[in-house]
C-alpha positions as CSV (number, residue, x, y, z in Angstrom):
1,X,28.7,-31.8,37.3
2,X,31.8,-29.8,38.4
3,X,33.3,-27.6,35.7
4,X,37.0,-26.8,35.3
5,X,37.3,-23.3,36.8
6,X,40.1,-22.5,34.3
7,X,37.6,-23.0,31.5
8,X,36.0,-19.6,32.0
9,X,37.1,-16.9,29.6
10,X,39.6,-14.5,31.2
11,X,41.1,-13.3,27.9
12,X,41.4,-9.6,27.0
13,X,38.1,-8.2,25.8
14,X,36.0,-10.9,27.6
15,X,33.2,-9.7,29.8
16,X,34.3,-9.2,33.5
17,X,31.1,-10.9,34.4
18,X,32.5,-14.2,33.1
19,X,35.7,-14.0,35.1
20,X,36.3,-17.1,37.2
21,X,36.1,-16.3,40.9
22,X,39.6,-17.7,41.6
23,X,41.1,-14.8,39.7
24,X,39.4,-12.2,42.0
25,X,41.5,-10.4,44.5
26,X,41.4,-12.2,47.8
27,X,39.7,-15.4,46.6
28,X,42.2,-17.9,45.3
29,X,41.8,-21.6,44.4
30,X,40.8,-22.9,47.9
31,X,38.0,-20.4,48.4
32,X,36.9,-20.8,44.8
33,X,36.5,-24.5,45.4
34,X,34.2,-23.8,48.4
35,X,32.2,-21.3,46.4
36,X,31.7,-23.9,43.7
37,X,29.8,-26.0,46.2
38,X,27.3,-23.2,46.2
39,X,27.2,-23.3,42.4
40,X,29.1,-20.1,42.3
41,X,31.9,-20.1,39.7
42,X,32.0,-16.8,37.9
43,X,31.5,-13.1,38.9
44,X,28.0,-13.0,37.3
45,X,26.7,-15.9,39.5
46,X,27.8,-14.1,42.7
47,X,26.2,-10.8,41.7
48,X,22.8,-12.6,41.0
49,X,22.9,-14.6,44.3
50,X,20.8,-12.4,46.6
51,X,21.4,-12.3,50.3
52,X,19.6,-15.0,52.3
53,X,18.2,-12.3,54.6
54,X,19.2,-9.0,56.1
55,X,19.5,-7.7,59.7
56,X,18.1,-4.2,60.2
57,X,20.2,-3.0,63.1
58,X,19.1,0.6,62.6
59,X,16.2,-0.1,65.0
60,X,18.1,-2.0,67.7
61,X,17.6,-0.4,71.1
62,X,18.7,-1.2,74.6
63,X,15.9,-2.1,77.0
64,X,16.3,1.2,78.8
65,X,15.4,3.1,75.5
66,X,12.2,1.0,74.6
67,X,8.8,2.7,74.4
68,X,5.5,1.0,74.6
69,X,3.5,0.1,71.5
70,X,6.1,1.0,68.8
71,X,7.8,-1.5,66.5
72,X,11.4,-1.9,67.9
73,X,14.2,-4.5,68.0
74,X,16.4,-5.7,70.9
75,X,19.5,-7.9,70.6
76,X,20.8,-10.4,73.1
77,X,21.6,-13.9,74.3
78,X,19.0,-16.4,75.6
79,X,19.5,-16.8,79.4
80,X,16.8,-19.3,80.0
81,X,13.6,-20.8,78.4
82,X,10.8,-22.7,80.0
83,X,7.3,-23.9,79.2
84,X,4.2,-24.4,81.4
85,X,0.6,-25.4,80.9
86,X,-2.1,-22.8,81.6
87,X,-5.9,-22.9,81.3
88,X,-5.5,-21.5,77.7
89,X,-2.7,-24.0,76.7
90,X,1.1,-24.1,76.6
91,X,3.0,-20.9,77.4
92,X,6.7,-20.7,76.4
93,X,8.7,-17.9,78.0
94,X,12.3,-16.9,77.5
95,X,14.6,-14.3,79.1
96,X,16.9,-12.5,76.6
97,X,20.0,-11.0,78.2
98,X,20.5,-7.6,76.3
99,X,23.7,-6.7,78.3
100,X,22.2,-3.9,80.5
101,X,18.9,-5.6,81.2
102,X,16.7,-8.6,80.4
103,X,13.5,-8.7,78.3
104,X,11.0,-11.5,78.2
105,X,9.7,-13.2,75.0
106,X,6.3,-15.0,75.3
107,X,4.6,-17.6,72.9
108,X,1.2,-19.0,73.5
109,X,0.3,-22.5,72.2
110,X,3.6,-22.9,70.4
111,X,5.4,-25.6,72.3
112,X,7.9,-26.1,69.4
113,X,9.5,-22.7,70.4
114,X,11.1,-24.2,73.6
115,X,13.8,-26.4,71.9
116,X,14.4,-23.6,69.4
117,X,15.4,-21.0,72.0
118,X,18.4,-22.7,73.5
119,X,20.4,-20.8,76.3
120,X,23.5,-19.2,74.9
121,X,22.1,-18.6,71.4
122,X,22.0,-15.0,70.0
123,X,18.8,-13.5,68.7
124,X,17.1,-10.3,67.5
125,X,13.5,-9.9,68.9
126,X,11.3,-7.5,66.9
127,X,7.8,-6.4,67.9
128,X,5.8,-3.9,70.0
129,X,6.8,-4.4,73.6
130,X,4.7,-3.9,76.7
131,X,6.0,-3.4,80.3
132,X,4.7,-5.8,82.9
133,X,6.0,-6.0,86.5
134,X,8.9,-3.8,85.7
135,X,10.1,-5.8,82.7
136,X,9.6,-5.4,79.0
137,X,7.7,-8.2,77.3
138,X,7.5,-9.1,73.6
139,X,4.5,-11.3,72.7
140,X,5.2,-13.5,69.7
141,X,8.1,-11.3,68.4
142,X,9.6,-11.7,65.0
143,X,12.9,-13.7,65.5
144,X,16.2,-13.6,63.7
145,X,19.0,-15.9,64.9
146,X,22.5,-14.3,65.0
147,X,25.8,-16.0,64.3
148,X,29.2,-15.2,65.8
149,X,29.9,-13.3,62.7
150,X,27.0,-11.0,63.4
151,X,28.5,-10.0,66.7
152,X,30.9,-7.7,64.7
153,X,27.9,-5.8,63.3
154,X,26.8,-2.9,65.4
155,X,24.5,-0.8,63.1
156,X,23.1,-0.3,59.7
157,X,21.7,-3.0,57.4
158,X,23.7,-6.2,57.4
159,X,23.3,-8.7,54.6
160,X,23.6,-12.5,55.2
161,X,24.3,-15.2,52.6
162,X,23.8,-18.9,52.3
163,X,27.1,-20.6,53.2
164,X,28.9,-23.9,53.0
165,X,31.2,-25.6,55.5
166,X,34.5,-23.7,55.7
167,X,33.1,-20.4,54.5
168,X,32.1,-17.6,56.9
169,X,29.9,-14.6,56.4
170,X,32.7,-12.0,56.5
171,X,34.6,-14.1,53.9
172,X,31.5,-14.3,51.6
173,X,31.0,-10.6,51.9
174,X,34.6,-10.0,50.8
175,X,33.9,-12.2,47.7
176,X,30.7,-10.2,46.9
177,X,32.5,-6.9,47.3
178,X,35.3,-8.1,45.0
179,X,32.8,-9.3,42.4
180,X,31.0,-5.9,42.6
181,X,34.3,-4.0,42.1
182,X,35.3,-6.3,39.2
183,X,32.0,-6.7,37.3
184,X,29.5,-4.3,38.7
185,X,30.0,-1.7,36.0
186,X,29.7,-4.3,33.2
187,X,26.0,-5.1,33.9
188,X,23.8,-4.4,30.9
189,X,20.2,-3.4,31.6
190,X,17.7,-5.5,29.5
191,X,14.9,-3.0,30.2
192,X,14.6,0.4,28.5
193,X,14.7,3.5,30.8
194,X,11.1,4.3,29.8
195,X,9.8,0.8,30.7
196,X,11.7,0.8,34.0
197,X,10.3,4.2,35.0
198,X,6.8,3.1,34.1
199,X,7.2,0.2,36.5
200,X,8.9,2.2,39.3
201,X,12.2,0.3,38.9
202,X,15.7,1.6,39.6
203,X,18.5,0.8,37.1
204,X,19.8,-2.8,37.2
205,X,23.4,-1.6,37.8
206,X,22.2,0.3,40.9
207,X,20.0,-2.5,42.1
208,X,22.8,-5.1,42.0
209,X,25.1,-2.8,44.1
210,X,22.4,-1.8,46.6
211,X,21.1,-5.3,47.2
212,X,24.5,-6.4,48.3
213,X,25.7,-3.3,50.1
214,X,22.6,-1.3,51.2
215,X,22.8,1.8,53.3
216,X,19.2,1.5,54.4
217,X,16.3,-0.9,54.3
218,X,14.6,1.3,51.7
219,X,17.6,0.9,49.4
220,X,17.7,-2.8,50.0
221,X,13.9,-3.2,49.3
222,X,14.0,-1.2,46.1
223,X,17.0,-3.1,44.8
224,X,15.6,-6.4,45.7
225,X,12.3,-5.6,44.0
226,X,14.1,-4.7,40.8
227,X,16.1,-8.0,40.7
228,X,13.0,-10.1,41.5
229,X,11.0,-8.2,38.9
230,X,13.5,-9.1,36.2
231,X,13.6,-12.7,37.3
232,X,9.9,-13.1,37.1
233,X,9.4,-10.9,34.1
234,X,11.9,-12.9,32.0
235,X,10.2,-16.1,33.0
236,X,6.7,-14.7,32.3
237,X,7.8,-13.4,28.9
238,X,9.1,-16.9,28.1
239,X,5.8,-18.4,29.1
240,X,3.9,-15.8,27.0
241,X,6.1,-16.5,24.0
242,X,5.3,-20.2,24.3
243,X,1.6,-19.4,24.5
244,X,1.9,-17.3,21.3
245,X,3.9,-20.1,19.6
246,X,1.2,-22.6,20.4
247,X,-1.6,-20.2,19.3
248,X,0.0,-19.8,15.9
249,X,-0.4,-23.5,15.1
250,X,-3.4,-23.0,12.9
251,X,-3.4,-26.5,11.3
252,X,-5.3,-28.0,14.2
253,X,-8.4,-30.0,13.1
254,X,-11.8,-28.3,13.0
255,X,-14.0,-30.4,15.2
256,X,-17.6,-29.1,14.9
257,X,-20.3,-29.8,17.6
258,X,-23.8,-29.8,16.3
259,X,-26.9,-30.2,18.4
260,X,-27.2,-33.8,17.2
261,X,-23.6,-34.6,18.3
262,X,-24.1,-32.9,21.6
263,X,-27.2,-34.9,22.3
264,X,-25.6,-38.2,21.3
265,X,-22.7,-37.6,23.6
266,X,-24.8,-36.6,26.6
267,X,-27.0,-39.7,26.2
268,X,-24.0,-41.8,27.2
269,X,-24.0,-40.3,30.7
270,X,-26.6,-41.6,33.2
271,X,-26.8,-38.1,34.7
272,X,-27.1,-34.5,33.7
273,X,-23.9,-32.4,33.7
274,X,-23.5,-29.8,36.4
275,X,-23.4,-26.1,35.6
276,X,-19.7,-26.1,36.1
277,X,-19.2,-29.1,33.7
278,X,-21.5,-27.4,31.1
279,X,-19.4,-24.2,31.3
280,X,-16.2,-26.2,30.9
281,X,-17.7,-28.0,27.9
282,X,-18.6,-24.7,26.2
283,X,-15.0,-23.4,26.6
284,X,-13.6,-26.6,25.2
285,X,-16.0,-26.7,22.3
286,X,-15.1,-23.1,21.3
287,X,-11.5,-24.2,21.1
288,X,-12.2,-27.4,19.1
289,X,-14.2,-25.4,16.6
290,X,-11.6,-22.5,16.3
291,X,-9.1,-24.2,13.9
292,X,-6.3,-23.3,16.4
293,X,-4.8,-26.0,18.6
294,X,-6.4,-26.1,22.0
295,X,-3.9,-25.9,24.9
296,X,-6.1,-25.9,28.0
297,X,-5.8,-26.8,31.7
298,X,-8.9,-28.3,33.2
299,X,-8.9,-28.3,37.0
300,X,-11.7,-29.3,39.4
301,X,-12.2,-30.2,43.0
302,X,-12.3,-33.8,44.1
303,X,-15.4,-35.5,42.8
304,X,-16.4,-32.6,40.5
305,X,-16.4,-34.8,37.4
306,X,-13.6,-33.5,35.2
307,X,-13.2,-36.9,33.6
308,X,-16.7,-36.6,32.2
309,X,-15.7,-33.3,30.6
310,X,-12.6,-34.9,29.1
311,X,-14.6,-37.8,27.7
312,X,-17.0,-35.3,26.1
313,X,-14.0,-33.6,24.3
314,X,-12.7,-37.0,23.1
315,X,-16.0,-38.0,21.7
316,X,-16.3,-34.7,19.8
317,X,-13.1,-35.7,18.0
318,X,-14.4,-39.2,17.3
319,X,-17.7,-37.8,16.0
320,X,-15.6,-35.8,13.5
321,X,-13.8,-38.9,12.3
322,X,-10.6,-38.2,14.3
323,X,-8.9,-40.2,17.1
324,X,-8.6,-39.4,20.8
325,X,-6.1,-40.5,23.4
326,X,-6.0,-40.2,27.2
327,X,-2.5,-40.5,28.9
328,X,-2.2,-41.1,32.6
329,X,1.1,-41.2,34.7
330,X,0.6,-44.7,36.2
331,X,-0.8,-48.0,35.0
332,X,-3.3,-48.1,37.9
333,X,-4.7,-44.7,37.0
334,X,-4.8,-45.6,33.3
335,X,-6.8,-48.7,34.2
336,X,-9.2,-46.7,36.4
337,X,-9.8,-44.3,33.5
338,X,-10.3,-47.2,31.1
339,X,-13.0,-48.7,33.3
340,X,-14.8,-45.4,33.6
341,X,-14.7,-44.8,29.9
342,X,-15.5,-48.4,28.9
343,X,-18.5,-48.3,31.2
344,X,-19.9,-45.1,29.6
345,X,-19.2,-46.4,26.1
346,X,-20.7,-49.9,26.7
347,X,-22.8,-50.7,23.6
348,X,-21.4,-47.8,21.6
349,X,-19.5,-48.2,18.3
350,X,-16.4,-46.5,19.5
351,X,-13.4,-48.7,18.8
352,X,-11.2,-48.5,21.9
353,X,-8.2,-50.0,23.6
354,X,-6.0,-49.8,26.7
355,X,-2.2,-49.5,26.0
356,X,0.1,-50.0,28.9
357,X,3.6,-51.4,29.5
358,X,2.4,-54.6,31.1
359,X,0.8,-55.9,27.9
360,X,2.7,-58.5,25.9
361,X,4.9,-57.2,23.2
362,X,2.7,-58.7,20.5
363,X,-0.5,-57.2,22.0
364,X,1.2,-53.8,22.2
365,X,2.4,-54.0,18.6
366,X,-1.2,-55.0,17.5
367,X,-2.7,-51.9,19.3
368,X,0.1,-49.6,17.9
369,X,-0.7,-50.9,14.3
370,X,-4.4,-50.2,14.8
371,X,-3.7,-46.7,16.1
372,X,-1.5,-46.0,13.1
373,X,-4.0,-47.5,10.6
374,X,-7.0,-45.6,12.1
375,X,-8.6,-48.8,13.2
376,X,-8.9,-47.5,16.8
377,X,-10.9,-44.4,17.7
378,X,-9.9,-44.0,21.4
379,X,-6.8,-45.2,23.3
380,X,-6.2,-45.0,27.0
381,X,-2.7,-45.6,28.2
382,X,0.5,-44.6,30.1
383,X,3.6,-43.1,28.5
384,X,3.5,-46.1,26.2
385,X,1.2,-43.9,24.0
386,X,4.1,-41.4,23.3
387,X,7.0,-43.7,23.0
388,X,9.2,-43.8,19.9
389,X,7.5,-45.4,16.9
390,X,3.9,-44.7,18.2
391,X,1.8,-42.8,15.8
392,X,-1.9,-42.0,15.1
393,X,-3.6,-41.9,11.7
394,X,-5.6,-38.8,12.6
395,X,-5.3,-37.6,16.2
396,X,-7.8,-35.0,17.1
397,X,-7.8,-34.7,20.9
398,X,-5.1,-35.7,23.5
399,X,-6.0,-35.6,27.2
400,X,-3.1,-35.7,29.7
401,X,-4.1,-36.5,33.3
402,X,-2.0,-35.4,36.3
403,X,0.1,-33.1,34.0
404,X,2.5,-32.2,36.8
405,X,4.0,-35.7,36.6
406,X,4.9,-35.0,33.0
407,X,7.2,-32.4,31.5
408,X,6.6,-29.7,28.9
409,X,8.4,-31.9,26.3
410,X,6.1,-34.9,27.0
411,X,3.1,-32.6,26.6
412,X,4.2,-31.5,23.2
413,X,5.1,-35.0,21.9
414,X,1.6,-35.5,20.7
415,X,2.1,-32.7,18.1
416,X,4.5,-34.9,16.2
417,X,2.4,-38.0,16.2
418,X,-0.2,-36.9,13.6
419,X,-0.3,-34.8,10.4
420,X,-2.0,-31.9,12.2
421,X,-1.4,-30.6,15.7
422,X,-4.0,-32.2,18.0
423,X,-6.0,-30.3,20.6
424,X,-4.5,-30.9,24.0
425,X,-6.5,-30.9,27.3
426,X,-4.5,-31.2,30.5
427,X,-6.1,-32.3,33.8
428,X,-4.9,-32.2,37.4
429,X,-5.9,-34.4,40.3
430,X,-6.6,-31.5,42.5
431,X,-6.9,-27.7,42.0
432,X,-3.6,-25.9,41.2
433,X,-2.6,-22.8,43.2
434,X,-2.9,-19.6,41.2
435,X,0.8,-18.9,41.4
436,X,1.5,-22.2,39.6
437,X,-1.3,-21.6,37.1
438,X,0.7,-18.4,36.1
439,X,4.1,-20.2,36.0
440,X,4.3,-23.9,35.6
441,X,1.0,-23.9,33.6
442,X,1.2,-20.3,32.4
443,X,1.2,-21.3,28.7
444,X,-2.2,-23.0,29.1
445,X,-5.7,-21.5,29.0
446,X,-7.5,-22.2,32.2
447,X,-10.9,-23.9,32.9
448,X,-12.1,-24.5,36.4
449,X,-15.0,-26.7,37.6
450,X,-15.9,-25.4,41.0
451,X,-19.3,-27.0,41.8
452,X,-20.0,-30.5,43.1
453,X,-22.6,-33.0,41.8
454,X,-26.0,-32.6,43.4
455,X,-26.4,-34.2,46.8
456,X,-22.7,-34.4,47.6
457,X,-22.3,-33.7,51.3
458,X,-19.4,-32.0,53.2
459,X,-17.3,-34.6,54.9
460,X,-17.1,-34.3,58.7
461,X,-13.3,-34.2,59.4
462,X,-11.7,-34.6,62.8
463,X,-8.1,-34.7,64.0
464,X,-7.7,-37.5,66.6
465,X,-4.9,-37.4,69.2
466,X,-4.4,-39.4,72.3
467,X,-5.6,-42.9,73.4
468,X,-9.0,-41.7,74.7
469,X,-9.9,-39.9,71.4
470,X,-8.7,-42.9,69.4
471,X,-10.8,-45.3,71.4
472,X,-13.9,-43.1,70.9
473,X,-13.3,-42.8,67.2
474,X,-13.1,-46.6,66.8
475,X,-16.3,-47.0,68.8
476,X,-18.1,-44.6,66.5
477,X,-16.6,-46.3,63.4
478,X,-17.6,-49.8,64.6
479,X,-21.2,-48.6,65.2
480,X,-21.4,-47.2,61.7
481,X,-20.0,-50.4,60.2
482,X,-22.7,-52.4,62.1
483,X,-25.2,-50.1,60.4
484,X,-23.9,-51.3,57.0
485,X,-21.4,-48.6,56.1
486,X,-17.9,-49.3,54.9
487,X,-14.4,-48.0,55.9
488,X,-11.0,-47.2,54.4
489,X,-8.0,-47.3,56.7
490,X,-5.1,-45.4,54.9
491,X,-1.5,-46.1,55.9
492,X,1.6,-44.0,54.8
493,X,3.7,-47.1,53.9
494,X,3.2,-50.8,52.9
495,X,5.5,-52.2,55.6
496,X,6.1,-50.4,58.9
497,X,9.3,-50.2,60.8
498,X,9.3,-51.4,64.5
499,X,12.1,-49.0,65.3
500,X,10.1,-46.0,64.3
501,X,6.6,-47.3,65.0
502,X,5.4,-46.3,61.5
503,X,2.1,-47.6,60.4
504,X,2.6,-50.1,57.6
505,X,-0.5,-51.4,55.8
506,X,0.5,-55.0,56.1
507,X,1.0,-54.8,59.9
508,X,-2.1,-52.6,60.4
509,X,-4.2,-55.2,58.4
510,X,-3.1,-57.9,60.8
511,X,-3.5,-55.8,64.0
512,X,-7.0,-54.4,63.3
513,X,-8.4,-57.9,62.7
514,X,-7.3,-58.8,66.3
515,X,-8.4,-55.5,67.9
516,X,-10.7,-52.6,66.7
517,X,-12.1,-54.5,63.6
518,X,-12.2,-58.0,65.2
519,X,-15.0,-60.1,63.7
520,X,-15.4,-57.9,60.6
521,X,-14.5,-58.6,57.0
522,X,-11.2,-56.7,56.2
523,X,-9.2,-56.6,53.0
524,X,-5.8,-55.3,52.1
525,X,-4.8,-53.2,49.0
526,X,-1.4,-51.8,48.1
527,X,0.8,-51.3,45.0
528,X,2.9,-54.4,45.5
529,X,0.1,-56.8,45.4
530,X,-0.6,-58.8,42.3
531,X,-3.0,-56.7,40.1
532,X,-5.6,-59.5,39.9
533,X,-5.6,-59.9,43.7
534,X,-5.8,-56.1,44.2
535,X,-8.7,-55.8,41.7
536,X,-10.6,-58.7,43.3
537,X,-10.3,-57.1,46.7
538,X,-11.6,-53.8,45.4
539,X,-14.4,-55.6,43.6
540,X,-15.4,-57.4,46.8
541,X,-15.4,-54.0,48.6
542,X,-17.5,-52.4,45.9
543,X,-20.0,-55.3,46.2
544,X,-20.3,-55.0,50.0
545,X,-18.5,-58.3,50.7
546,X,-15.9,-56.5,52.8
547,X,-16.6,-54.1,55.6
548,X,-13.2,-52.4,55.5
549,X,-10.0,-52.2,53.5
550,X,-6.6,-51.3,54.8
551,X,-4.8,-49.5,52.0
552,X,-2.0,-47.2,50.9
553,X,-2.5,-44.2,48.6
554,X,-3.4,-46.5,45.7
555,X,-7.0,-45.6,46.6
556,X,-6.2,-41.9,46.2
557,X,-7.8,-41.4,42.8
558,X,-10.5,-43.1,40.7
559,X,-12.0,-45.3,43.4
560,X,-15.8,-44.8,43.7
561,X,-17.7,-46.9,46.3
562,X,-20.9,-44.9,47.3
563,X,-21.4,-46.9,50.5
564,X,-17.9,-46.1,51.8
565,X,-18.6,-43.3,54.3
566,X,-15.7,-43.7,56.8
567,X,-12.0,-43.1,56.5
568,X,-9.2,-43.3,59.0
569,X,-5.8,-41.9,58.0
570,X,-3.0,-43.1,60.2
571,X,0.0,-40.8,60.7
572,X,-1.9,-38.2,58.8
573,X,1.0,-35.7,59.3
574,X,3.0,-37.7,56.8
575,X,0.7,-36.8,53.9
576,X,0.5,-33.5,52.0
577,X,-2.6,-31.3,52.5
578,X,-3.9,-31.7,48.9
579,X,-3.2,-35.4,49.1
580,X,-5.3,-35.7,52.2
581,X,-8.1,-33.8,50.5
582,X,-7.8,-36.2,47.6
583,X,-8.0,-39.2,49.9
584,X,-11.0,-37.7,51.7
585,X,-12.8,-37.4,48.4
586,X,-13.1,-41.2,48.3
587,X,-15.9,-41.2,50.9
588,X,-19.3,-39.6,51.1
589,X,-20.1,-40.2,47.5
590,X,-23.6,-41.7,48.3
591,X,-26.6,-40.6,50.3
592,X,-25.0,-41.1,53.7
593,X,-22.9,-38.6,55.7
594,X,-19.1,-39.1,55.4
595,X,-16.6,-39.0,58.3
596,X,-12.8,-38.7,58.0
597,X,-10.6,-39.2,61.1
598,X,-7.0,-37.9,60.9
599,X,-4.9,-39.9,63.4
600,X,-1.8,-38.0,64.4
601,X,0.3,-37.6,67.5
602,X,2.6,-34.9,65.9
603,X,2.5,-31.4,67.4
604,X,4.9,-29.7,65.0
605,X,3.7,-26.4,63.6
606,X,3.7,-27.8,60.1
607,X,1.5,-30.8,61.0
608,X,-0.8,-28.6,63.1
609,X,-1.3,-26.1,60.4
610,X,-1.9,-28.8,57.7
611,X,-4.4,-30.9,59.6
612,X,-6.2,-27.8,61.0
613,X,-6.7,-26.5,57.5
614,X,-8.3,-29.8,56.4
615,X,-10.6,-29.8,59.4
616,X,-11.7,-26.2,58.6
617,X,-12.2,-26.4,54.8
618,X,-13.7,-28.8,52.2
619,X,-12.9,-26.4,49.3
620,X,-10.2,-27.9,47.2
621,X,-9.2,-24.6,45.7
622,X,-8.8,-23.0,49.1
623,X,-6.8,-26.1,50.3
624,X,-4.5,-26.0,47.3
625,X,-3.5,-22.4,48.2
626,X,-2.9,-23.4,51.8
627,X,-0.9,-26.4,50.8
628,X,1.2,-24.3,48.5
629,X,1.8,-21.8,51.2
630,X,2.9,-24.5,53.7
631,X,5.0,-26.7,51.4
632,X,6.1,-24.7,48.3
633,X,5.9,-25.5,44.6
634,X,8.2,-28.5,44.4
635,X,6.3,-30.6,47.0
636,X,2.9,-29.6,45.7
637,X,3.8,-30.6,42.2
638,X,5.7,-33.6,43.3
639,X,8.8,-32.3,41.4
640,X,11.2,-31.5,44.2
641,X,13.4,-34.4,43.0
642,X,13.4,-33.0,39.5
643,X,14.3,-29.4,40.5
644,X,12.3,-26.3,41.1
645,X,11.0,-23.7,38.7
646,X,14.0,-22.1,37.0
647,X,13.9,-18.9,38.9
648,X,17.1,-17.2,40.2
649,X,15.8,-15.7,43.4
650,X,12.0,-15.2,43.2
651,X,9.7,-17.1,45.5
652,X,6.2,-17.9,44.3
653,X,4.7,-17.6,47.7
654,X,6.5,-14.6,49.1
655,X,6.5,-12.7,45.8
656,X,3.0,-13.5,44.6
657,X,2.0,-9.9,44.1
658,X,5.1,-9.2,42.0
659,X,4.2,-12.4,40.0
660,X,0.8,-11.0,39.1
661,X,2.4,-7.7,38.1
662,X,5.1,-9.2,35.9
663,X,2.5,-11.6,34.4
664,X,0.4,-8.6,33.2
665,X,3.5,-6.8,31.9
666,X,4.7,-9.8,30.0
667,X,1.4,-10.6,28.4
668,X,1.0,-7.0,27.2
669,X,4.5,-7.0,25.7
670,X,4.0,-10.2,23.8
671,X,0.3,-9.7,22.8
672,X,1.0,-6.2,21.5
673,X,4.1,-7.3,19.6
674,X,6.4,-4.8,21.5
675,X,8.6,-7.7,22.6
676,X,9.7,-8.0,18.9
677,X,10.8,-4.4,18.6
678,X,14.3,-3.1,18.9
679,X,13.5,-1.5,22.3
680,X,12.9,-4.9,23.9
681,X,15.5,-6.9,21.9
682,X,17.9,-7.1,25.0
683,X,15.0,-8.5,27.1
684,X,14.0,-11.0,24.5
685,X,17.6,-12.2,24.2
686,X,17.9,-12.5,28.0
687,X,14.7,-14.6,27.9
688,X,16.0,-16.9,25.2
689,X,19.3,-17.3,26.8
690,X,17.6,-18.5,30.0
691,X,14.6,-20.4,28.8
692,X,14.8,-21.3,25.0
693,X,15.7,-24.9,25.6
694,X,13.4,-25.5,28.6
695,X,10.4,-24.0,27.0
696,X,11.2,-25.1,23.4
697,X,11.3,-21.6,22.1
698,X,12.8,-20.9,18.6
699,X,15.7,-18.4,18.6
700,X,14.5,-16.9,15.3
701,X,12.3,-13.9,14.8
């Protein structure tokens, strides 16, 4: 929501950092309104807004001064660009007019570069040139596009900022300079001189000035490092304080695990646990017996059996006369968990129920009363289990599945539903990248199950492009179906659009019965179907009464049909990498080899990188890192619509080394108690100002 610019304090004695931008020399009301579109209202916000990037014009040379094999930069205007096919693939070549001569830029197998390098656009090419046929060539140079504003820059290090319509670079730089002059000397450093020196950091005041007006790249980099260090350190201290707060909750129930209890739980599973599952159980059991509330993240690859580990933890609580709950983000997933758990507990004395929003009000009330009275031992449900008025008589263990779809506040709601803080186990559908383990889930202890159940085979994964390849893929699939195997066909949407040619499940279902799957038994499953109809179709598929089902991502989790060994993903470029890996995990769960075909006609670099990564790897942990690198934290977590991590400037992909460094420093400060000393009081105050509400941190102590 827009704020009244006059509301900021400009009274005598107020901090210059809080001065509204309209009062700065050369800004005024009109430009201040433009700056507000960039969420810049006061001096402080401008000073903390780092340049989008910088141009290092100290290395720019004319073609006549280039030397072979050294890193150099040229500057010019694209004269022409063309692409041609060679024996090794597509070659894109461009001529850059540098004023006194031309240089050539070359890109192999990167057809997307041609539309990017439009004639008349201005660029910097950086790389190690070679001379060929009398002309300098840069192979795959680093590129920076120049604007008209950049034409005025002829040397040094030039900062460039994110803009909005009506605001130009030179105007933004004047605003930044005015902000520095007005408030630069008022910046207080939250880090002691000793701590800064130990971590090779320049002073904050110096860093803010140098990051905006650097005289060299070395100055810019050291200034940028200091500001990113502070950004990440403050966040990591907040996470560490939250961990400490949770660890001090010593009223958690003691849930002992004797040899007899362990044996009774394991007897319920018709298989032996893997080494990875056993290791996870040992870590969880140690928490449950500690008297301190468990706060643990359990991550595993697709099909590695993390649900079994969660069931073990819940049954430990029940054996100790406590209750257990499993919360899932959707009714479909809750139902799948319920079926799994109900199957394992068939014939047991565990009193259990499924609580979701689709139940009648009277049935929901009956289950809530049984939970509150202690008449139920185990409840599986959606967010209905943490709604107002829901309570447990004696909650021992709470399991939260797909935690990234819930917030920190939802995670902590279970603590207020029982007399003692319950043990909390958080699960993720696929492995979480390390950077997110240290930030989004940094207040949790981490358990990873990396092995697969015995006999699980690697899925053969192939990208399919072009009519010939598609025809061969369908011939192969039809042959396997005739041998008795079963097929999933996954579509990105329920209803396609003729104008875009998108593959909708409803249309694909009709088309395939007339073409590639003619004469075979085909079913349709998607989220808008009546639940009974959807369940019946899946049951028919499980029982072998259907050869194939056309589906959306409703089959992404929890579906287990050992005879299903084939999968076709249509428009595969429209799915995330981890999501594709999750879908692929639905096949190859039996004795037969699994085959996954990724149909895609897209040749964008993003699609190529994503689908190539899936072809190359079956390791979910490796894929999670690649997905994170390609798409960033918001998309990986599914939280882009809810806002990113609350960092000012740091990037978890670009700054991962600094993230590790600040994580270590923050943990040492909190675990040693130094964060509570006078030396670090300014840092602790900065952390609480930024994160107290978000992380539910008390402002006392």
